[in-house]
N, C-alpha and C positions, 0 to 999 in steps of 0.2 A: 816411221812413228804411227803407234794407232791414234786413226781417229775416224771420228763419226761425222756422215755427211746426210743431205735431206737434199729433197728432188725440189728445184725450184718451180714453181708453175710459170712465171715469169720469164724467167730465160731460159725454160723447158733444158734445163741439165743440173744435173749433179753440184752439191756446193758441200764445201767443208765450214761445219759448225764449227765456231772460235771455242776456246776456252772458256773465258767468260760468260759465255752465252750458254754453254753446257753446264756451269755451275747455277746458274738461276732455272734452269732447265728442273736441276735436279733438287735443290736448294729449296727453292720455293714450295713446292706439294709439301715437302716434311714441317717446313716453316708455318703453313696456312693450316695443316694438320694438326700442331702442337697447339697452335693460337686457339682454334677451334674446339680443342679436346679441354684446355684449359677453361674456357670462356663457360663450357657447360657445366663442368664440375666446378666452379663459381657458383653460376647457379643453382648446382644443387639438382642440377636435371638427370635423370635416371633412363637415357636413351635404349638401353640396352636390358634394362629389367634387372642389373646387377644385384641392385640397393632391394627391390623385393621378394628377389630369391634367400639373401642372407636373413629377412627378417622372416620369412617363412620357416627358415633351418632353423633359428631363433628362439621362434616357436614353438615350433616342436619341441627342440631340446627343453624348453622350459616347462613344458606338460609334461614330458618325460620327467623330469627332474622331481615336480611336484607330485607328480601319482609314485614316484619312488620315498617321497618323505612322508604320504598319507600311510604307504606302506609300512617302514619304516615305525613309524608313532602307533601302529597298531602293535608292530610284537614288541614295542618297548611296553606299551600296557600288558600284554602275554605275562612278560615279566616281572611285570612290578606286583601280578597276580601270583605271580608264580612266589616271589618273595614274601607276600604275605601268606602264602601256606606255610612256608619255611618258619615265619615266626611263629604261628601257632604251634610248629611240630616242636620250635624249640621251646616253649614253654613248659610242654608235656614231658621233652629230653628231661629241664631244668627239673621238673617235680621227681620223675624217674629218681633221678640222683641226689635227691634231698637239698637242691640249690633253690634258692627263692625267686620267685615268679617276677619274672619285670613288667611293671606295669606299662600299660598300652602309653600315659603321656609320658613317663619317663621314657620309652624305647622312641616315643619321636622327639624329645628334647634332646635326646644322645645322639639322633641323625642330625638335627637338625633342620634348618630348611635351605633353599638354592636362590642364587643371585638369578633376578627375570632380566632381559635383556629381549626386547622386543626391534630393536635398530640393529639388521643387517645391513643395509643399504639396499634393496630388494623391493620387491613388491609386496602389498602388508599383508597379502593371501600368507608370499613365501615364507616373510617377516615371520609370522606367526606358526608355522608351519618349523622351521626351524628352533626358535626358542622352545616350543613343548618339548622338539626332541632332544635341545640340550638340557633343557630342567630334568627331564627324564633319565638321562644319563648320567646328571650328577647328583641324582637322587638316588639310584641302582647302585652310582660306586661308593655311597656312603652308607646305604643300606647292608651292602654287600660286608664292607669292613667292621660294623656293628657286629654284625652276623657272625662273622670269621671271632672274633672278642667273644662273642658266647659262646661259641662252641668250641675254643682253647679252655674255655673256665669249664664248660661241662665233659670236655677230656680230662682233665686236671681231677675235677672231682671223682671221677670216675675210675681213675686208677688209685684214687686216696682212700676210695670205699672196697676197692680192689684189697687195698693190702689191709684194709678195718676188717672183710671180711675173713683174712689169713690169721687175724690177730685176734677178733674177738673170741670171747669162751661159746663156743656152741655145739658139744658133743656132751655126752654122758661121759664120767672118766672112766667109769668103770663098764664094762660089758654086762648086761641085763640086770645091774643091780637092782637094789630095792631099797627104799627112803624109809629110813623109818622113824627120824625125826626130821621137823621142817623145820626154814627159816622163823627167827621172832621170839617173843618170850614163851619161856616156859619154865618147868618144875625141872631141877639139875638134878640127876638121877645119883649122884653121889653126894654134891656137897648140900642136898636136900634144901634149895632153896631156888626163890624166883630169880631168873637171868636171861640176859640177853644170848638167843643161840644166835650166832652171827654167820653159819652155814645151814649146811644141811649134811645126817649123817647117812651113810649109806651101807646097805650089810654086804659083806662080801667075806667067806672064808679067807683064813689068812693064809697072806701067799698071793693072792689075787692081784694081777698084773693092774698098775694106774694108769692111764694115757691122760699127758697135756690136751688139754681143751681148745688152746690154740696156740697158732706161734708166737713166739717170745722167747726172752731171754733166761735163765736162771739166776736170782737176783739172792737166796739165801737157799742152805741145805744145813738142816744141822736140825737139836732139841730147843722147843720153846717152849719150857712149862708145861701147863694141861695140857698142849698139841700134843706133847712127844715129840717123835722125830718128824719134822717137818721138811716139804721141798715150795719150793715160793717161787713163782713165774710172774716177770714183769714184763706183760702183754703187751706194752705199749698203749697209745692212743687212752691214757688213763686207764686203762684196766690191769690188776693184780688178781691170780688165781692162787687159792693157798689149801696144799694137800697134806693134812694131819694127821696122825697116830699111824704112822707107815712104819713098817717091818722093818723096809731097807731103803733108800734112797739111790735110783741106777744113775743119778746125773751130778753134777759137780757146778759149783758157784761161775758164773761167768759163761755157762754152756748154752750156744742157740738151739730150741727147741722147734721143732715143726709138731703141728696139730697131730691126736694119735699116736704121739711118740711116746713108749713105757716110758715114764721118769720114776716109777719105785714099784713095793707091794705093801700090800694092804695086811695092817699089822695090829697089835692093841698096849702101843706104847701111849705115855701119859694118863691122863683122868678118864678112862676107858672101861665101858662094863664088858667089853668082848671086842672082837675083831671085826672092823667097821672102818671106812676112809670119812674123816671130817673133810667136808668141801667148801672152798669160801671163795667168794666173788665181791675185789673191790673196784668201785666205779668213783673214779678223782678220791680216791682215798676212803671214802665210807662202803662198810659190806653193804648190800644190796644181794634179795633174794635169786641166791643160782638157777630156781629153776626159768626164772627168767628168759635164763639162756640155754635150756637145752634145745635150741632149735629143730634138731632132728627128729622129735618127738619119744625122745627117748633110747630111741632105736641108734646104736653103734653102726653107722651107716655113715662113712666117709663117698662115699658116691652120692654125684648130686648135691653134695652140701652144700655147694658154695649158692646154688641154683633157690635153694631149701632158704637159706640164710638170707638172700634178695628179698625174695617174695614177703619174709617177714618184716 
């Protein structure tokens, strides 16, 4: 069997080491080493300097984290400035589509405040940096949602305006016609009495084409008293346009009409002293001066019309 021997100086010869002695020789150093290690750990001694190394590593990591937090807060401040500029642009956009501006106090109240928490279980400096970042992110989140809502309102109003521009009476109903009689009180040339003239009379040769001044739906075609042959168009958005004294109507009831479409021919029907077009515009059920709606400057030109109307 495998044995371990040692040289005896007393007997001057090799002797075998017993099993129990061998166990003691191996186990005793291990037991002593373990006991010493436990004692040192209980005392908190750092003989190898491991603790100091960990402290230095954590300190370096903490420094880097603080630097990152400072940088993050700086970027968040830049984003807040950007949102402030967006708010000013938002006000200009609202004006451009005819929406009311949002007062600063109302905007601030709509965004609301943020919950302040300065206890994150770290150092006071780190607590403050984390708190600033959290508050800034919360505020930016609320601001972004508010801005998104405002942009939605602006977009919807813009789309409504585009439909309005298409339907609003906005061109001369006759190419190069001359206004003979304007809107307002006048002495009626046939009835010989002062009466309200609820439109404008535009001179043109019989058979001259008459054009719709805005998109809409034909709401009436036929004779109407002193107006003679009439085409009436419901343009929507509370607008109605009236074309009277026609020789002939070229549209039918319920027909969809586009701006510029020929709807009839100039005539001399009804109470008329000669060929001309009586053109009327109603807004909210009341006749208004049609010349207010000659946005193209009396020039029959569809190119760029929407831009002209928008500028007006």
